[in-house]
N, C-alpha and C positions, 0 to 999 in steps of 0.2 A: 426578113431580108436586111442586110447591113448596108447603111449608106456610107458614101465616101467619107464623110465627116466622122461617123463612128468607127470606121475602119482605121482611119488616120489616129484617133485618139487611142483606140485598142492597140494598135501597132505600137505607138510611142509607150504605152504603159507595159505591154507585154514583151516586146523585142528583147530586152535584157534577159529575161527569165527563159524565154524560148531558146535564145542563143546559149545560155549556160546549160540548159538541158540537153541540146544538141552536142555541146563541147563534152559533156560527160558521156555521150554514146560513143564518140569518135576518139576517146581517151586523150583529149586535149589538142587535137589537130584543128587549129583555128580556122584555116582555109575551108576544110570540109564542113565545119560547124557553121561557118557564115553561109555557105552554099545550102546546107540542109535548113537553116533558119529562113534564108531567102525563099526556098522552095515552100516551106511551110506558109508563109504569108502569100505567096503567089497562089497557092492552093486554097488558102482562104478567100482570097479575092475573087478566084475564078469560080468557086463554088458558094459565094455569099448568098445566092438566091436559095440555096438549099438549107440554109440555117433556119429553123423554124422558132427558135427561142424556147425550146423545151428544156434546155440547160443554159447555164451561163455561157456566155461567149468565150470566157477563158477556158472552161471545160472543152468546148468545141475545138479551140485552137491547140490546147495541149494534146488532145487526140491526134489531131492532124499532124503535129510535130512528132509525136511518138511513131505514128505509121511512117512518116518520112524517114526518120532515123532506122527503124527496124527494116524498111525497105532497102536502105543503104547497106545495112550490115548483112542482108541476105545476098546482096550482089557482091560484096566483097568481104573477104575474112578480115577480122579486125587486126591491126597491127599494133605492136607495142611502141608508143611514143612517149618520149620524155614529158612527164606531167608536172613538173615542178611548179609551173605557173598556175596551177589549180588551187592554191591556197585560198583564193577570194571566193571559192565554192563551198567551202566547208564550215558547218556550224561547229564551234569549238566544243560544244557538249557532246558531240559524237565522238571525239578522239579521246584516248586514254590519256595522252600527253600531247602538248602542242609544239610540234616541231614539223619542219619540211619533210624529213625523212618519214615520219609517221603518216603525214597527209600524202605523200607519194605512195606509201605502202596501202593505204585506205583505197586510193583509186586503183591501184593493181588489184586489190581484192574485189572491189566493185566490178571491174572488168571481168572477173572470173564468174559473176553471178549469171543465173539464167536470165534471158532477156526481159521477162516480166518482173523478175525481182530487181534487176538493174534499173528498169523504169520506175518502179515503186520508190526505191531509195533516192534516185536522182531528183524525183518529184519532191520527196520530202526533204531533201536538202535544199531545194529551192523555197521551202517554206510554203508550199502549196497545201492548203488544208486537205486533211485526210478524207473528209467527206467529198471533196472535189477531185482527189486521186481516185477514190472508189468509182464515183460517176464516170470519170473520163475512161477508166479501165473496165467498167462494167461489172465491179464487184460490190459486195456490202461493205459498209464502213467496219463493221467487226472483222470481217476477212482481211482487210487491209491492216487493221490494227495488229492482228494476230501475224501476218505476213511481215510487217515492219519489225515486230519483236523478234521473229526468228532471223530475219535478215541482219538486225543489229548484233545478235548473238554470233551469227557466222562471221560478220565482219570484225568483231572483236577477237574471235578466235583466230581468224586469219591473220590479223595484225600482230597479235601477241605471239603466236606461234609460226608465222611465216608460211602457213598453209593455204 
């Protein structure tokens, strides 16, 4: 069980990452991302007694965030929103060249991925360790490495050729 003090500390540490993860799911819509992030932490608090400590609290919270985001996407079709403000989310090593147009194209390409692949790459961009991504999503670490490699190839192709 998570105490109030542990929850507060965890919230302060993870809120920025969870928010950016949600922001990636809603293609830059800050209002919806804030709502999804808030819902994530409400769910964490409401279900704190069910956390058994079998995994890291971070993994537990990321899984709840992913579920909130996927639930939102199921309810509403994604819309294309201007994502020029997303530059803070991108690791420079992912991009073939560093400019806002390429970053915007990257997020458009990410938006076209299957939900699971979108989850994996958004978590990777948040620098969540691959073993934690694997645990959160219920895959082996090797499977996540392979999936990330394929996702990167697909994103590079999409950015380069606009597909």
